[in-house]
C-alpha positions in Angstrom: 16.6 -87.9 25.7 14.8 -89.5 22.4 11.1 -89.7 22.7 9.6 -92.7 23.1 8.6 -93.7 20.3 12.2 -93.6 19.0 13.4 -95.2 21.9 11.3 -98.1 21.5 12.5 -97.9 17.5 16.1 -98.1 18.3 15.2 -100.7 21.2 13.3 -102.7 18.2 16.8 -102.5 15.7 19.2 -102.7 18.6 21.1 -105.9 19.0 19.5 -109.8 17.7 17.7 -110.5 21.4 17.0 -114.1 19.7 21.3 -114.2 18.3 21.7 -113.7 22.2 19.4 -115.5 23.9 20.4 -118.6 21.7 24.7 -117.4 23.1 22.8 -118.1 26.4 21.6 -121.5 25.8 24.6 -122.5 24.5 26.5 -121.0 27.5 24.9 -123.6 29.3 25.3 -126.4 27.6 29.1 -125.5 27.8 28.6 -124.6 31.4 27.2 -127.7 32.6 29.4 -129.6 30.4 32.4 -127.5 32.1 34.7 -129.7 34.6 36.7 -126.7 36.3 34.6 -124.9 38.6 35.6 -121.6 38.9 35.4 -121.8 34.2 31.3 -123.0 35.1 30.6 -119.9 37.7 32.5 -117.9 35.1 29.9 -118.8 32.4 27.0 -118.8 33.8 27.9 -115.6 35.0 28.0 -114.8 31.8 24.3 -115.7 30.8 22.9 -114.0 33.6 24.4 -110.5 32.3 23.0 -111.4 29.1 20.0 -112.7 30.3 19.7 -109.1 32.5 19.4 -107.3 29.4 16.2 -108.7 27.6 13.1 -110.6 29.0 11.8 -114.0 27.5 8.2 -114.9 26.8 7.5 -117.6 28.7 9.8 -115.9 31.8 6.8 -112.9 31.1 4.0 -115.2 31.1 5.4 -117.3 34.4 5.4 -114.6 36.2 2.8 -112.9 35.2 1.0 -116.3 36.8 -2.6 -115.8 34.8 -5.4 -117.3 35.3 -8.3 -118.2 33.0 -11.4 -117.8 35.0 -14.2 -116.8 31.2 -17.3 -115.3 31.5 -20.5 -117.5 30.2 -20.4 -117.7 26.7 -23.9 -117.2 26.7 -24.2 -114.0 29.0 -25.5 -110.5 27.4 -22.0 -109.2 28.8 -19.5 -111.4 26.4 -21.2 -110.0 23.3 -18.8 -113.0 21.0 -18.0 -110.2 18.6 -14.5 -111.0 17.0 -11.9 -108.6 17.9 -8.5 -107.5 16.1 -6.9 -105.9 19.1 -5.0 -102.8 17.8 -5.4 -100.4 22.0 -4.5 -101.0 25.6 -7.2 -99.5 27.8 -6.2 -99.1 31.1 -9.2 -99.1 34.2 -8.9 -98.7 37.9 -11.9 -101.2 39.7 -13.3 -98.0 41.8 -13.3 -100.9 44.6 -11.4 -100.6 47.2 -13.2 -103.0 49.7 -10.9 -105.4 51.5 -10.2 -108.1 49.6 -11.1 -106.8 46.4 -8.8 -108.5 44.6 -8.5 -110.1 40.9 -10.3 -113.1 41.6 -13.3 -110.9 43.5 -13.5 -109.0 40.5 -13.1 -112.2 37.8 -16.3 -113.1 40.1 -18.2 -110.0 39.5 -17.6 -110.1 35.7 -19.7 -113.4 36.0 -22.8 -112.0 37.7 -25.8 -111.7 37.8 -25.2 -107.8 37.8 -22.6 -107.0 35.7 -25.1 -109.6 33.5 -27.6 -106.8 33.2 -24.9 -103.7 33.3 -23.6 -105.7 30.4 -19.8 -105.1 31.9 -16.6 -107.2 30.5 -13.0 -106.7 30.4 -10.3 -109.2 29.6 -7.9 -108.7 32.4 -8.0 -107.8 36.2 -4.6 -106.9 37.7 -3.7 -107.6 41.2 -0.2 -107.5 43.4 -0.3 -112.1 42.9 -2.2 -113.0 39.6 -4.1 -111.5 36.7 -7.1 -113.3 36.1 -8.9 -113.7 32.1 -12.0 -113.0 31.8 -12.5 -112.5 28.0 -10.5 -114.2 25.5 -8.5 -111.1 23.3 -10.0 -112.0 20.6 -13.4 -110.9 21.2 -14.8 -107.4 22.4 -15.8 -106.3 25.8 -18.0 -104.1 27.5 -15.1 -101.8 29.0 -14.8 -98.0 27.6 -18.2 -96.4 27.0 -17.3 -96.4 23.4 -18.0 -98.8 20.4 -15.2 -97.8 19.2 -12.6 -98.4 21.9 -14.5 -101.2 22.5 -13.9 -102.5 19.2 -10.4 -101.9 19.3 -9.1 -102.3 22.6 -8.0 -104.6 25.0 -9.5 -103.6 28.7 -7.0 -104.1 31.6 -8.5 -103.6 34.5 -5.6 -102.9 38.2 -7.1 -103.1 41.1 -7.2 -100.7 44.2 -8.8 -102.9 47.3 -7.3 -101.7 50.7 -5.0 -104.5 51.0 -3.4 -104.1 47.5 0.4 -103.8 47.3 0.5 -101.0 45.1 4.0 -101.1 43.2 4.0 -105.2 42.5 0.2 -104.7 41.7 1.3 -101.8 38.9 3.8 -103.8 37.8 2.1 -106.7 37.5 -0.3 -104.5 34.8 2.8 -103.0 32.7 4.6 -106.2 31.8 0.9 -107.1 31.1 0.5 -105.0 29.0 4.4 -105.0 26.9 3.1 -108.9 26.6 -0.5 -108.1 25.5 1.7 -105.2 22.8 4.3 -107.2 21.9 2.0 -110.3 20.6 -0.5 -108.3 18.6 1.6 -105.9 17.4 0.2 -102.7 18.7 2.3 -99.9 18.8 3.3 -98.1 22.0 3.1 -95.3 23.5 0.3 -94.2 21.4 -2.8 -97.0 21.3 -2.2 -97.2 25.1 -5.5 -95.3 26.0 -6.8 -94.1 29.8 -11.0 -95.4 29.8 -11.0 -91.7 30.4 -9.6 -91.0 26.5 -12.4 -92.9 24.9 -15.7 -91.4 27.4 -14.1 -88.4 29.7 -14.6 -90.4 33.0 -11.9 -90.3 35.7 -10.0 -93.3 35.1 -7.8 -95.1 35.8 -7.9 -92.6 38.6 -5.3 -93.9 40.2 -2.7 -92.5 37.8 -5.2 -89.6 36.7 -4.6 -88.2 40.2 -0.5 -88.6 41.1 1.6 -86.1 39.8 3.3 -88.1 36.4 1.0 -91.0 36.9 0.3 -92.3 33.4 3.7 -91.2 32.1 5.8 -93.4 34.9 3.2 -96.0 33.8 3.8 -95.8 30.1 7.2 -95.7 30.4 7.6 -98.3 33.0 5.6 -100.4 29.8 7.7 -99.3 27.4 10.7 -100.5 29.2 9.5 -104.3 29.6 8.1 -103.9 26.1 12.4 -103.2 25.2 13.3 -105.9 26.9 10.8 -108.9 25.4 11.6 -111.2 23.2 10.4 -114.8 22.1 11.5 -118.3 22.9 13.4 -119.4 20.5 13.8 -122.8 19.4 16.3 -124.9 21.2 19.3 -126.6 19.2 19.6 -130.0 20.8 23.1 -131.8 20.4 22.5 -135.4 20.5 25.4 -137.2 22.0 26.3 -140.5 19.5 28.1 -142.0 22.0 24.7 -142.1 24.5 22.5 -142.3 21.5 23.8 -145.0 18.9 20.4 -146.2 18.1 19.5 -142.9 16.6 22.4 -143.8 13.6 22.0 -147.3 13.4 
């Protein structure tokens, strides 16, 4: 099996995923116009097979369910300094209390305590949502390192006792894949743990589990290899129904 970098590079230079998406769109149109039920079913099955080989960006965003709940711009834990992200840093929230979900942490980041501590990160993930507290073009205060803060997007994964753990880590992996895809962040070498910047045992859930970090990064890579941009759909104009367009 090739190392992760090679596998990812091969995916980038494999079949043209945009062409496949265009084919799928055209097949959907043909299927809708097809009067034969059996043929229409076969065409839809073919579309499903094509879609299983990639994940369109708009569908990924729909699955992530991102809620923007930004820290106010006048708070000391929102420095407002420009970030050009070249890395992603993963954290755990270290809060196991019932209900300590992504929404609760987004609220915390707007609190006086967070302001006094000057702590902030970009996204908090639980099993149902992603809450965004900072724009990705602004630095946060999450790595304990100027270098880390100046380079990376911070993702905090919840630890509340009522969390569906596999669902939360799947969502976090998909978020990391989408962010790397859209910002040209190199995987896996630009994925960091909080530990890498400051020596803190964080994300401790992943660090404490056997192969936890490696398995999480592999999940990110699998999502990343499937991601594709939303194609520009070609609109076929019906000249009979829309004859006024050609007058």
